[in-house]
KEKE-3310 file (N, C-alpha, C; in steps of 0.2 Angstrom, whole numbers, plus 5000, padded with zeros to 4 digits):
npx = (4936:4929:4930:4923:4930:4928:4934:4932:4929:4916:4899:4895:4883:4880:4873:4864:4860:4871:4879:4880:4873:4883:4891:4899:4905:4894:4897:4890:4882:4889:4883:4879:4886:4890:4905:4913:4911:4916:4911:4907:4908:4908:4908:4915:4928:4935:4944:4955:4956:4970:4975:4967:4971:4984:4983:4978:4989:4997:5009:5005:4991:4975:4969:4979:4985:4975:4975:4987:4984:4976:4962:4951:4939:4939:4948:4952:4951:4953:4942:4933:4927:4938:4939:4950:4963:4976:4983:4986:4979:4989:5000:4997:4997:5010:5016:5011:5017:5030:5043:5051:5052:5042:5045:5034:5033:5040:5042:5046:5059:5061:5051:5056:5066:5061:5055:5066:5073:5063:5063:5076:5076:5066:5074:5085:5079:5074:5086:5092:5082:5082:5095:5095:5085:5091:5102:5097:5089:5098:5105:5096:5093:5106:5106:5094:5089:5077:5069:5056:5047:5051:5050:5036:5032:5037:5029:5017:5020:5020:5007:5000:5005:4999:4985:4985:4988:4977:4967:4969:4967:4978:4982:4972:4959:4957:4944:4938:4934:4925:4930:4942:4950:4950:4958:4969:4975:4984:4996:4999:5003:5014:5022:5024:5031:5043:5047:5049:5059:5070:5072:5076:5088:5095:5097:5107:5118:5130:5124:5128:5131:5118:5112:5119:5116:5103:5103:5102:5089:5083:5087:5078:5066:5067:5067:5055:5045:5048:5045:5031:5027:5032:5043:5060:5073:5090:5099:5094:5095:5109:5113:5110:5120:5132:5127:5124:5137:5144:5137:5139:5153:5154:5147:5155:5167:5163:5165:5157:5149:5134:5123:5109:5107:5110:5100:5089:5090:5089:5076:5069:5070:5063:5050:5047:5048:5037:5027:5026:5023:5011:5004:5002:4993:4982:4978:4975:4963:4960:4965:4962:4967:4980:4998:5004:4993:4990:5002:5000:4989:4994:5003:4995:4988:4998:5004:4994:4995:5008:5010:5003:5010:5023:5021:5019:5031:5042:5038:5038:5051:5052:5051:5062:5072:5070:5074:5088:5092:5089:5099:5110:5110:5108:5098:5081:5074:5082:5082:5069:5068:5076:5069:5057:5062:5067:5055:5047:5055:5056:5044:5044:5054:5050:5038:5044:5050:5039:5035:5045:5045:5033:5037:5048:5055:5054:5067:5076:5072:5076:5090:5093:5088:5098:5110:5106:5107:5121:5125:5119:5126:5139:5138:5133:5144:5154:5148:5146:5158:5162:5173:5180:5184:5196:5191:5178:5173:5175:5166:5154:5154:5153:5141:5132:5134:5129:5116:5113:5115:5105:5094:5095:5093:5080:5073:5075:5069:5055:5052:5053:5043:5031:5031:5029:5016:5009:5010:5002:4990)
npy = (5038:5024:5016:5006:4994:4987:4972:4962:4956:4957:4963:4970:4972:4985:4990:5002:4998:4991:4998:5007:5020:5028:5028:5016:5001:4986:4971:4959:4943:4933:4932:4918:4916:4911:4909:4906:4892:4892:4895:4911:4920:4933:4946:4958:4968:4977:4992:5004:5022:5026:5014:5011:5021:5017:5004:5009:5014:5004:4993:4981:4972:4971:4959:4950:4950:4944:4931:4926:4922:4909:4899:4899:4897:4900:4910:4927:4944:4959:4956:4951:4937:4929:4921:4918:4922:4919:4929:4944:4960:4970:4963:4958:4970:4975:4965:4968:4980:4978:4970:4960:4944:4938:4931:4919:4909:4909:4900:4888:4883:4880:4871:4860:4855:4848:4838:4832:4827:4819:4809:4804:4798:4788:4780:4777:4769:4759:4753:4749:4741:4730:4725:4721:4711:4702:4698:4692:4683:4674:4670:4662:4652:4646:4639:4633:4625:4626:4631:4632:4633:4645:4654:4654:4659:4672:4678:4677:4686:4698:4698:4699:4711:4720:4718:4724:4738:4741:4739:4749:4760:4765:4763:4764:4753:4742:4742:4727:4714:4699:4697:4704:4696:4684:4688:4691:4678:4672:4682:4681:4667:4666:4675:4668:4657:4664:4669:4658:4651:4659:4659:4646:4646:4655:4647:4638:4643:4657:4673:4684:4678:4673:4685:4691:4682:4684:4697:4695:4695:4705:4698:4687:4694:4701:4691:4683:4693:4696:4684:4685:4694:4707:4720:4725:4737:4737:4742:4738:4724:4723:4727:4717:4707:4709:4706:4692:4688:4692:4685:4672:4671:4674:4663:4652:4654:4654:4651:4645:4637:4629:4618:4618:4630:4639:4636:4639:4653:4656:4651:4659:4672:4669:4667:4680:4688:4683:4686:4700:4702:4695:4702:4714:4711:4705:4713:4726:4732:4736:4747:4756:4750:4753:4752:4747:4741:4731:4724:4719:4710:4701:4695:4689:4679:4672:4666:4657:4649:4644:4638:4625:4617:4618:4611:4598:4596:4598:4596:4586:4586:4597:4598:4591:4599:4611:4609:4606:4619:4627:4622:4626:4640:4643:4651:4651:4663:4671:4664:4666:4679:4682:4675:4683:4696:4693:4690:4702:4712:4708:4711:4725:4730:4728:4736:4748:4750:4751:4763:4771:4770:4777:4790:4794:4794:4780:4777:4783:4774:4762:4763:4766:4753:4745:4749:4746:4732:4731:4736:4727:4716:4719:4721:4709:4701:4706:4704:4690:4686:4680:4671:4679:4677:4685:4685:4681:4693:4702:4696:4698:4712:4715:4710:4717:4730:4728:4727:4740:4746:4741:4746:4759:4759:4753:4763:4774:4768:4767:4781:4785:4777:4782:4795:4793:4787:4799:4807:4800:4801)
npz = (5122:5113:5098:5085:5074:5059:5054:5044:5028:5023:5025:5041:5053:5065:5080:5090:5102:5106:5114:5130:5140:5142:5131:5130:5125:5126:5133:5127:5126:5113:5097:5086:5071:5054:5046:5032:5034:5047:5064:5069:5083:5086:5076:5077:5083:5096:5098:5105:5102:5099:5095:5084:5075:5073:5067:5055:5049:5047:5040:5035:5028:5037:5035:5033:5046:5053:5047:5052:5064:5075:5074:5086:5097:5110:5114:5119:5115:5122:5130:5121:5112:5100:5085:5078:5083:5096:5102:5112:5108:5108:5105:5093:5086:5087:5079:5067:5064:5062:5054:5060:5066:5080:5096:5100:5109:5123:5133:5128:5128:5142:5144:5137:5144:5156:5149:5142:5154:5159:5149:5150:5163:5160:5151:5159:5169:5161:5156:5168:5174:5165:5166:5180:5179:5170:5178:5190:5185:5179:5190:5197:5188:5188:5200:5201:5189:5180:5168:5163:5174:5180:5170:5169:5181:5180:5170:5178:5188:5181:5177:5189:5193:5184:5187:5199:5196:5188:5197:5207:5199:5193:5181:5166:5165:5151:5138:5134:5123:5117:5104:5104:5113:5106:5095:5102:5105:5095:5095:5108:5110:5102:5109:5120:5116:5112:5124:5133:5126:5126:5140:5142:5134:5142:5153:5149:5143:5143:5148:5140:5128:5124:5122:5111:5101:5101:5095:5082:5078:5068:5056:5055:5055:5043:5034:5036:5034:5021:5015:5017:5007:5009:5003:5003:5003:4995:5005:5017:5016:5015:5027:5036:5034:5041:5054:5053:5050:5062:5073:5069:5071:5084:5089:5086:5093:5106:5123:5132:5124:5119:5111:5114:5120:5110:5100:5107:5109:5095:5092:5100:5094:5082:5088:5094:5082:5074:5083:5082:5069:5068:5077:5070:5061:5067:5078:5073:5073:5086:5092:5102:5114:5123:5123:5136:5142:5132:5132:5145:5144:5135:5143:5153:5145:5140:5151:5154:5144:5146:5159:5161:5152:5157:5169:5164:5157:5167:5179:5189:5194:5202:5216:5221:5215:5221:5234:5233:5228:5239:5248:5241:5241:5254:5262:5263:5261:5253:5241:5238:5236:5225:5215:5215:5212:5199:5192:5194:5189:5176:5170:5172:5165:5152:5152:5154:5142:5133:5137:5134:5120:5117:5119:5111:5094:5082:5077:5087:5097:5092:5092:5105:5110:5105:5111:5124:5124:5122:5135:5144:5140:5144:5157:5163:5160:5168:5181:5181:5178:5165:5154:5140:5123:5112:5098:5100:5106:5096:5086:5093:5093:5080:5076:5084:5079:5066:5069:5073:5061:5053:5060:5057:5042:5041:5047:5038:5027:5031:5033:5019:5014:5021:5016:5002:5003:5008:4997:4988:4994)
capx = (4930:4931:4927:4922:4933:4926:4940:4930:4928:4909:4895:4893:4879:4881:4867:4865:4859:4877:4882:4876:4872:4890:4894:4904:4902:4891:4900:4884:4884:4890:4878:4882:4886:4895:4910:4916:4911:4918:4907:4909:4905:4907:4912:4918:4934:4935:4950:4955:4958:4977:4976:4964:4976:4990:4981:4977:4995:5001:5012:5002:4984:4972:4967:4985:4985:4970:4977:4992:4981:4974:4955:4950:4934:4940:4953:4949:4954:4950:4936:4929:4930:4940:4939:4956:4970:4977:4988:4982:4979:4995:5005:4996:4999:5018:5018:5009:5021:5037:5044:5055:5047:5042:5045:5028:5033:5047:5043:5048:5066:5060:5047:5059:5071:5058:5054:5072:5074:5059:5065:5082:5074:5064:5079:5089:5075:5074:5092:5093:5078:5084:5101:5093:5082:5096:5107:5094:5087:5104:5107:5091:5094:5112:5105:5087:5089:5070:5067:5049:5043:5053:5046:5029:5032:5038:5022:5012:5021:5018:4999:4998:5006:4994:4979:4986:4987:4970:4962:4969:4966:4985:4982:4965:4957:4955:4938:4940:4928:4927:4934:4949:4953:4952:4963:4975:4977:4990:5002:5001:5006:5021:5026:5025:5037:5049:5050:5052:5065:5075:5074:5080:5094:5099:5099:5112:5124:5131:5119:5131:5130:5111:5110:5122:5112:5096:5103:5101:5082:5082:5088:5072:5061:5067:5066:5048:5042:5049:5041:5024:5026:5035:5049:5065:5078:5096:5102:5092:5098:5116:5114:5109:5126:5136:5123:5125:5144:5146:5134:5142:5160:5153:5145:5161:5172:5160:5168:5151:5144:5129:5118:5102:5107:5110:5094:5084:5090:5086:5069:5066:5070:5057:5044:5045:5046:5030:5022:5026:5020:5004:5000:5000:4987:4976:4976:4975:4956:4960:4970:4960:4970:4987:5004:5005:4987:4991:5007:4998:4984:4998:5006:4990:4986:5004:5004:4989:4998:5014:5011:5001:5015:5028:5020:5020:5038:5047:5034:5040:5057:5052:5052:5069:5076:5069:5078:5095:5093:5090:5105:5116:5109:5108:5092:5075:5072:5086:5079:5062:5069:5079:5063:5053:5066:5067:5048:5044:5059:5055:5038:5045:5058:5046:5034:5048:5052:5033:5034:5051:5043:5028:5040:5053:5054:5057:5074:5079:5071:5081:5097:5093:5088:5105:5114:5104:5110:5128:5126:5117:5131:5145:5136:5133:5151:5157:5145:5147:5165:5163:5179:5178:5190:5196:5187:5171:5171:5175:5160:5149:5154:5151:5133:5128:5135:5125:5109:5113:5114:5098:5089:5095:5091:5073:5069:5075:5064:5049:5051:5051:5036:5026:5031:5025:5009:5006:5009:4997:4984)
capy = (5035:5018:5015:4999:4993:4981:4968:4957:4959:4957:4968:4968:4978:4988:4993:5007:4994:4988:5003:5009:5027:5031:5026:5011:4994:4981:4964:4954:4936:4933:4928:4913:4917:4906:4913:4901:4886:4892:4899:4917:4922:4941:4949:4965:4968:4984:4995:5011:5027:5026:5007:5012:5025:5013:4999:5012:5016:4998:4991:4974:4972:4967:4951:4946:4949:4939:4925:4924:4919:4903:4899:4896:4901:4901:4915:4933:4950:4964:4954:4949:4931:4929:4914:4918:4923:4918:4934:4950:4965:4974:4959:4958:4977:4975:4961:4971:4986:4976:4963:4956:4939:4939:4924:4918:4904:4909:4895:4882:4880:4878:4865:4855:4853:4843:4832:4828:4824:4813:4804:4801:4794:4782:4776:4774:4764:4753:4749:4747:4735:4725:4722:4717:4705:4697:4695:4687:4677:4669:4668:4657:4646:4642:4634:4630:4624:4624:4638:4632:4636:4652:4658:4654:4664:4679:4680:4677:4692:4703:4698:4702:4719:4724:4718:4730:4744:4742:4739:4756:4765:4768:4762:4763:4746:4742:4739:4721:4710:4692:4698:4706:4690:4679:4691:4691:4672:4671:4685:4678:4661:4667:4678:4662:4653:4668:4670:4652:4649:4663:4657:4640:4648:4658:4641:4633:4647:4663:4678:4688:4674:4673:4692:4691:4678:4687:4703:4693:4695:4708:4694:4683:4699:4703:4684:4681:4698:4695:4678:4687:4699:4713:4721:4729:4740:4734:4744:4733:4717:4723:4728:4710:4703:4709:4703:4685:4686:4693:4680:4666:4672:4674:4656:4647:4656:4655:4647:4641:4635:4624:4618:4620:4637:4642:4635:4642:4660:4657:4650:4665:4677:4667:4668:4687:4691:4681:4689:4706:4701:4693:4707:4720:4709:4703:4718:4732:4735:4737:4753:4759:4747:4756:4747:4744:4736:4726:4719:4716:4705:4696:4691:4685:4674:4668:4662:4652:4644:4641:4634:4618:4614:4618:4605:4592:4595:4597:4597:4580:4588:4604:4597:4589:4604:4616:4607:4607:4626:4630:4620:4630:4647:4644:4654:4651:4670:4673:4661:4669:4686:4681:4674:4689:4701:4691:4691:4709:4716:4706:4715:4732:4733:4728:4741:4754:4750:4754:4770:4775:4771:4782:4797:4795:4791:4773:4777:4783:4768:4756:4765:4764:4746:4742:4751:4743:4726:4731:4738:4721:4711:4721:4721:4702:4698:4709:4701:4683:4685:4675:4672:4681:4677:4691:4684:4681:4700:4705:4694:4702:4719:4716:4708:4723:4735:4726:4728:4747:4748:4739:4751:4765:4757:4752:4769:4778:4765:4769:4788:4786:4774:4787:4800:4791:4787:4805:4810:4796:4803)
capz = (5119:5109:5091:5082:5068:5056:5052:5040:5021:5022:5029:5048:5056:5072:5083:5095:5108:5108:5118:5135:5140:5143:5125:5131:5122:5130:5131:5127:5124:5106:5093:5082:5064:5051:5042:5028:5037:5054:5068:5071:5089:5087:5070:5078:5088:5099:5099:5107:5096:5097:5092:5078:5071:5072:5062:5048:5046:5047:5033:5033:5028:5042:5033:5034:5053:5055:5045:5056:5070:5076:5075:5093:5100:5118:5115:5120:5114:5126:5132:5115:5109:5094:5082:5074:5086:5103:5105:5114:5103:5108:5102:5085:5083:5086:5074:5061:5063:5062:5050:5064:5070:5088:5100:5103:5114:5126:5138:5124:5130:5148:5143:5134:5149:5160:5145:5142:5160:5160:5144:5153:5168:5157:5148:5164:5172:5156:5156:5175:5175:5161:5169:5186:5177:5168:5183:5195:5181:5178:5197:5199:5184:5190:5206:5200:5182:5178:5165:5162:5180:5181:5165:5171:5187:5178:5167:5183:5192:5177:5177:5196:5193:5180:5190:5204:5192:5186:5203:5210:5194:5191:5174:5164:5163:5144:5136:5130:5120:5114:5098:5106:5116:5100:5091:5106:5106:5091:5097:5115:5109:5099:5114:5125:5112:5112:5131:5136:5122:5128:5146:5141:5132:5148:5158:5146:5141:5147:5146:5135:5122:5122:5119:5105:5096:5100:5091:5075:5077:5062:5050:5055:5053:5035:5030:5037:5031:5013:5013:5017:5002:5010:4999:5006:4998:4996:5011:5023:5015:5016:5035:5040:5033:5047:5059:5052:5051:5069:5077:5068:5074:5091:5091:5085:5098:5113:5128:5136:5119:5120:5106:5116:5121:5103:5097:5111:5107:5088:5092:5103:5089:5078:5091:5094:5076:5072:5087:5080:5062:5069:5080:5066:5057:5071:5083:5070:5074:5093:5093:5108:5119:5123:5123:5142:5143:5127:5135:5151:5142:5132:5149:5156:5141:5139:5157:5154:5139:5148:5165:5160:5148:5162:5174:5160:5155:5172:5186:5193:5197:5205:5223:5223:5213:5226:5240:5231:5227:5246:5250:5238:5242:5261:5265:5258:5259:5248:5235:5236:5234:5218:5211:5215:5208:5192:5190:5194:5184:5169:5168:5173:5159:5146:5153:5152:5134:5130:5139:5130:5113:5117:5120:5106:5088:5081:5076:5093:5101:5090:5094:5112:5111:5103:5116:5130:5123:5124:5142:5147:5139:5148:5164:5165:5159:5174:5187:5182:5176:5160:5150:5133:5119:5107:5092:5102:5107:5089:5083:5096:5091:5073:5076:5087:5074:5061:5072:5073:5054:5051:5063:5052:5036:5041:5048:5032:5022:5034:5031:5012:5013:5023:5011:4996:5005:5008:4990:4985:4997)
cpx = (4932:4927:4927:4925:4931:4932:4938:4928:4921:4905:4894:4889:4881:4874:4868:4864:4866:4881:4877:4876:4878:4894:4899:4901:4900:4894:4894:4886:4884:4885:4882:4881:4891:4899:4914:4917:4913:4913:4910:4905:4904:4911:4916:4923:4935:4942:4950:4957:4965:4978:4973:4968:4982:4989:4980:4983:5000:5003:5009:4995:4981:4971:4973:4986:4981:4972:4983:4990:4979:4966:4954:4945:4934:4945:4949:4953:4950:4943:4931:4932:4932:4941:4946:4963:4970:4980:4983:4983:4986:5000:5004:4998:5006:5020:5017:5014:5028:5038:5048:5050:5048:5042:5038:5027:5039:5048:5045:5054:5065:5056:5051:5064:5067:5057:5060:5074:5070:5061:5072:5081:5071:5069:5083:5085:5075:5080:5093:5089:5080:5090:5099:5090:5087:5100:5103:5091:5092:5106:5102:5092:5101:5111:5098:5086:5082:5067:5059:5045:5045:5050:5039:5028:5033:5032:5017:5013:5019:5010:4997:4999:5001:4987:4979:4985:4980:4965:4963:4969:4973:4986:4975:4964:4954:4948:4939:4933:4930:4931:4941:4953:4955:4958:4970:4979:4984:4996:5004:5005:5013:5025:5028:5031:5043:5052:5053:5058:5071:5077:5078:5087:5098:5101:5105:5118:5124:5126:5121:5130:5123:5109:5113:5118:5105:5097:5102:5093:5080:5082:5081:5066:5061:5065:5058:5044:5042:5045:5033:5022:5029:5042:5054:5070:5085:5100:5100:5095:5106:5117:5113:5115:5130:5133:5125:5132:5146:5143:5137:5149:5159:5151:5151:5166:5169:5163:5163:5146:5140:5124:5111:5102:5107:5103:5088:5084:5087:5079:5066:5065:5064:5051:5042:5044:5039:5025:5021:5022:5013:5000:4998:4993:4981:4973:4975:4968:4955:4965:4968:4964:4978:4992:5004:4999:4988:4996:5004:4993:4988:5001:5001:4989:4992:5005:5000:4991:5003:5014:5008:5007:5021:5027:5021:5028:5043:5044:5036:5047:5058:5054:5059:5074:5076:5074:5086:5096:5093:5096:5111:5115:5109:5102:5086:5073:5076:5084:5073:5063:5072:5073:5059:5056:5066:5060:5046:5048:5058:5049:5040:5049:5054:5041:5038:5049:5046:5033:5040:5048:5037:5031:5045:5051:5057:5064:5078:5078:5075:5088:5098:5092:5095:5110:5113:5107:5117:5129:5124:5123:5137:5144:5136:5140:5155:5155:5147:5154:5166:5169:5176:5184:5190:5191:5180:5169:5171:5168:5154:5148:5151:5143:5129:5129:5130:5118:5108:5111:5107:5093:5089:5092:5083:5070:5069:5069:5057:5047:5049:5044:5031:5026:5027:5018:5005:5005:5003:4990:4982)
cpy = (5029:5018:5008:4999:4987:4977:4963:4960:4958:4961:4965:4974:4979:4991:4997:5003:4991:4992:5005:5017:5031:5030:5021:5005:4990:4974:4959:4947:4936:4929:4923:4914:4912:4910:4907:4895:4886:4896:4905:4920:4929:4944:4955:4964:4976:4986:5002:5016:5026:5019:5008:5016:5021:5007:5003:5013:5010:4996:4985:4975:4968:4960:4947:4945:4944:4932:4922:4921:4912:4903:4895:4900:4903:4907:4922:4939:4956:4962:4951:4942:4932:4922:4913:4918:4922:4924:4940:4955:4969:4970:4959:4965:4977:4971:4964:4977:4984:4970:4959:4951:4939:4932:4923:4913:4904:4904:4888:4878:4877:4872:4859:4851:4847:4837:4828:4824:4818:4807:4800:4796:4787:4777:4773:4768:4757:4749:4746:4740:4729:4721:4718:4711:4700:4694:4690:4682:4672:4666:4662:4651:4642:4637:4631:4630:4622:4630:4638:4635:4643:4656:4659:4659:4671:4682:4681:4684:4698:4704:4701:4709:4723:4724:4724:4737:4746:4743:4746:4761:4769:4767:4761:4756:4747:4739:4733:4718:4703:4692:4699:4700:4685:4682:4691:4684:4670:4675:4683:4671:4662:4671:4673:4658:4657:4668:4663:4649:4653:4661:4650:4641:4651:4652:4637:4637:4653:4668:4682:4684:4674:4680:4693:4688:4681:4694:4701:4693:4699:4703:4690:4688:4700:4696:4683:4686:4698:4689:4680:4692:4706:4714:4726:4731:4736:4736:4740:4727:4717:4724:4722:4706:4703:4706:4695:4683:4687:4687:4673:4666:4671:4667:4651:4648:4656:4649:4642:4639:4629:4624:4620:4627:4641:4642:4638:4650:4661:4656:4656:4671:4675:4669:4676:4690:4689:4684:4696:4706:4700:4698:4713:4718:4708:4708:4725:4736:4736:4742:4757:4756:4749:4750:4744:4739:4730:4721:4715:4710:4699:4692:4687:4678:4669:4664:4656:4647:4640:4636:4627:4614:4613:4612:4599:4591:4594:4597:4592:4581:4594:4603:4596:4595:4610:4615:4608:4615:4629:4628:4624:4637:4648:4646:4653:4658:4673:4670:4664:4676:4686:4680:4680:4694:4699:4692:4698:4713:4714:4710:4722:4734:4733:4734:4748:4755:4753:4761:4774:4775:4776:4789:4798:4792:4784:4773:4778:4777:4763:4757:4763:4757:4743:4743:4748:4736:4726:4732:4731:4716:4712:4720:4713:4699:4700:4705:4694:4681:4679:4676:4674:4681:4683:4691:4684:4689:4703:4703:4698:4709:4720:4715:4714:4729:4734:4728:4736:4749:4746:4744:4757:4764:4757:4759:4774:4775:4767:4776:4789:4783:4779:4793:4799:4790:4794:4808:4806:4799:4810)
cpz = (5114:5103:5089:5075:5065:5052:5047:5033:5019:5027:5036:5051:5063:5074:5089:5102:5110:5113:5124:5135:5140:5136:5125:5128:5127:5128:5132:5125:5116:5102:5088:5075:5060:5046:5038:5031:5045:5058:5070:5077:5089:5081:5071:5084:5090:5100:5101:5101:5094:5093:5085:5073:5069:5067:5055:5045:5046:5040:5031:5033:5034:5041:5035:5042:5056:5053:5049:5062:5070:5077:5082:5096:5107:5119:5115:5118:5117:5128:5127:5113:5102:5091:5078:5078:5094:5106:5107:5109:5102:5104:5094:5082:5082:5080:5067:5059:5062:5058:5054:5067:5077:5090:5103:5108:5118:5131:5134:5127:5137:5148:5141:5139:5153:5155:5143:5148:5161:5155:5147:5159:5165:5154:5153:5168:5167:5156:5163:5176:5171:5164:5175:5184:5175:5173:5187:5191:5180:5185:5199:5195:5185:5196:5205:5193:5179:5175:5164:5168:5181:5176:5166:5176:5185:5174:5173:5187:5188:5177:5184:5196:5189:5183:5196:5201:5190:5192:5207:5205:5192:5184:5171:5162:5155:5143:5132:5128:5118:5108:5099:5109:5111:5096:5095:5106:5102:5094:5104:5114:5106:5104:5119:5122:5113:5119:5134:5132:5125:5135:5146:5139:5138:5152:5155:5144:5144:5144:5140:5128:5119:5119:5113:5100:5095:5096:5084:5073:5070:5056:5049:5053:5046:5032:5030:5033:5023:5011:5012:5012:5003:5006:5003:5002:5000:5002:5017:5022:5017:5024:5039:5039:5039:5053:5059:5053:5059:5074:5075:5071:5081:5094:5091:5090:5105:5118:5131:5130:5121:5115:5108:5118:5115:5100:5101:5110:5100:5088:5095:5098:5084:5081:5092:5088:5073:5077:5084:5073:5063:5072:5076:5062:5061:5076:5080:5072:5082:5095:5099:5114:5118:5124:5130:5143:5138:5130:5141:5149:5139:5138:5152:5152:5140:5145:5157:5149:5142:5154:5164:5157:5153:5167:5170:5159:5161:5179:5191:5196:5201:5213:5225:5220:5218:5232:5238:5230:5234:5249:5248:5240:5250:5264:5260:5256:5254:5241:5233:5233:5227:5213:5210:5211:5200:5189:5189:5189:5177:5166:5167:5167:5153:5146:5151:5145:5131:5131:5135:5123:5112:5117:5115:5099:5087:5080:5083:5098:5099:5092:5101:5114:5110:5108:5123:5130:5125:5131:5146:5146:5143:5155:5167:5164:5166:5180:5187:5180:5171:5156:5143:5129:5114:5101:5094:5103:5101:5086:5086:5094:5084:5073:5079:5082:5068:5063:5071:5065:5051:5054:5059:5046:5036:5043:5042:5027:5025:5032:5024:5011:5015:5018:5005:4997:5005:5001:4987:4987:4995)
residu = (MET:LEU:SER:SER:LEU:ASN:LEU:PHE:PRO:PHE:PRO:THR:SER:PHE:HIS:SER:SER:ASP:TYR:ASP:LYS:ASN:ASN:SER:PRO:ILE:HIS:SER:LYS:PRO:SER:CYS:ARG:THR:ILE:HIS:GLY:TYR:PRO:ASN:HIS:ASN:PRO:SER:ILE:THR:PHE:SER:LYS:SER:GLN:HIS:ARG:PHE:LEU:LEU:PHE:SER:SER:LYS:PRO:ILE:SER:GLN:ILE:LEU:ARG:SER:GLY:THR:ARG:ASN:SER:ASN:ASN:TYR:ILE:HIS:GLY:HIS:PRO:SER:ALA:PHE:SER:LYS:LYS:PRO:THR:SER:GLN:ILE:LEU:ARG:THR:ALA:SER:SER:ASP:THR:PRO:GLN:ASP:THR:ASN:PRO:GLU:SER:ASP:THR:ASP:SER:LYS:PRO:LYS:THR:LEU:GLN:LEU:ALA:VAL:ILE:PHE:GLY:LEU:TRP:TYR:PHE:GLN:ASN:ILE:ILE:PHE:ASN:ILE:TYR:ASN:LYS:LYS:ILE:LEU:ASN:ILE:PHE:PRO:PHE:PRO:TRP:LEU:LEU:ALA:SER:PHE:GLN:LEU:LEU:ALA:GLY:SER:ILE:TRP:MET:PHE:VAL:LEU:TRP:SER:PHE:ASN:LEU:GLN:PRO:TYR:PRO:LYS:ILE:SER:LYS:ASP:PHE:ILE:PHE:ALA:LEU:LEU:GLY:PRO:ALA:PHE:PHE:HIS:THR:VAL:GLY:HIS:ILE:SER:ALA:CYS:VAL:SER:PHE:SER:LYS:VAL:ALA:VAL:SER:PHE:THR:HIS:VAL:ILE:LYS:SER:SER:GLU:PRO:VAL:PHE:SER:VAL:ALA:PHE:SER:SER:PHE:LEU:GLY:GLU:SER:TYR:PRO:LEU:THR:VAL:TRP:LEU:SER:ILE:LEU:PRO:ILE:VAL:LEU:GLY:CYS:SER:LEU:ALA:ALA:VAL:THR:GLU:VAL:SER:PHE:ASN:SER:GLN:GLY:LEU:TRP:GLY:ALA:LEU:ILE:SER:ASN:VAL:GLY:PHE:VAL:LEU:ARG:ASN:ILE:TYR:SER:LYS:LYS:SER:LEU:GLN:ASN:PHE:LYS:HIS:VAL:ASN:GLY:LEU:ASN:LEU:TYR:GLY:TRP:ILE:SER:ILE:VAL:SER:MET:LEU:TYR:LEU:PHE:PRO:VAL:ALA:VAL:PHE:VAL:GLU:GLY:SER:GLN:TRP:VAL:GLU:GLY:TYR:ARG:ARG:ALA:ILE:GLU:LEU:VAL:GLY:LYS:PRO:SER:THR:PHE:TYR:LEU:TRP:VAL:PHE:LEU:SER:GLY:ILE:PHE:TYR:HIS:LEU:TYR:ASN:GLN:SER:SER:TYR:GLN:ALA:LEU:ASP:GLN:ILE:SER:PRO:LEU:THR:PHE:SER:VAL:GLY:ASN:THR:MET:LYS:ARG:VAL:VAL:VAL:ILE:VAL:ALA:THR:ILE:LEU:VAL:PHE:ARG:ASN:PRO:VAL:ARG:PRO:LEU:ASN:ALA:LEU:GLY:SER:ALA:ILE:ALA:ILE:PHE:GLY:THR:PHE:LEU:TYR:SER:GLN:ALA:THR:THR:VAL:ARG:SER:GLY:LYS:LYS:ASP:GLY:ASP:ASP:ASP:LYS:LYS:SER)
# end
């Protein structure tokens, strides 16, 4: 025979209609009552006699047992909905009778393994796709030195890729408006400046040198943000000193030094920093657009910016340049394959970086991005066999290390700032 135990500190009525003729409880549809602002679907919980006696001799009060649960109207205890606990009654009773903490989630270790594997796959794709892009981007520019056209095609490839994802519902199509398009014009413009400047730099100097100079992007970020009123602690300012020193040493000792290549990499840093700053201000009201869709629309608008200028700057040379490129590479299909790979992998590695950022903390992402630059530099040196002087290698290492220190310092600063905001709120 079952008995009902009132577990609540306020009166609860019971009716004989709650039991059938065999004196068994009827699991009727729970009535809706309000308990301290929360809906109480059934204020009574049914226990057997043995469980009833156990609760009476428990070392913990019943109210404490209830508070240890979670409010969830979809959980059940012996068929009764409970607004407080996920656990079955037997587990609640064991917890009440022992001070030893129980493992409430034994699957946590097994769940973390697939997540770690997924993160490793994303990082591997991110690095691999970036290496492939840099290799084939440089291969094309060596035989077809027209970075404006190549950069335009890379943006076109990314735009087509996004339209395919949206068409087949592989990526949810974002809800856009006229205000969103207007807000996107500024970030897309600075993205265009950053992309074409980097491509010009790649066409003039070694890929490794461009990446070393691009590692100085934190210097521009701190400078522009400070000009706009942002304050940084001393540790952040100190972290950019080795970046400046390393980039300067790498520049003066670079075998393939070219002033256009240097300025292209520096202007690229300016463009991407201004894109990030402007995006925070103009796109903060459109958080419903996720990172992948936002980057897709930036690629589309950037392509519309860049291609008309590319026709004006170097369009008259494309036909003759194409003929020379086919003569150098031998087969038109090989040239087309290189162009296709550079375009699709340019978009894919940016897409993977957004996926990685969604899965990890900003600190881990910054460290991973720093290591990615090291991997790309080493890979391109091995592929293109670029000569590297000892001082050039030392300068590159110092610049990369400074970028790592900067990521550490800014992450600590962000954590302290969030903590201060929480205290104020």
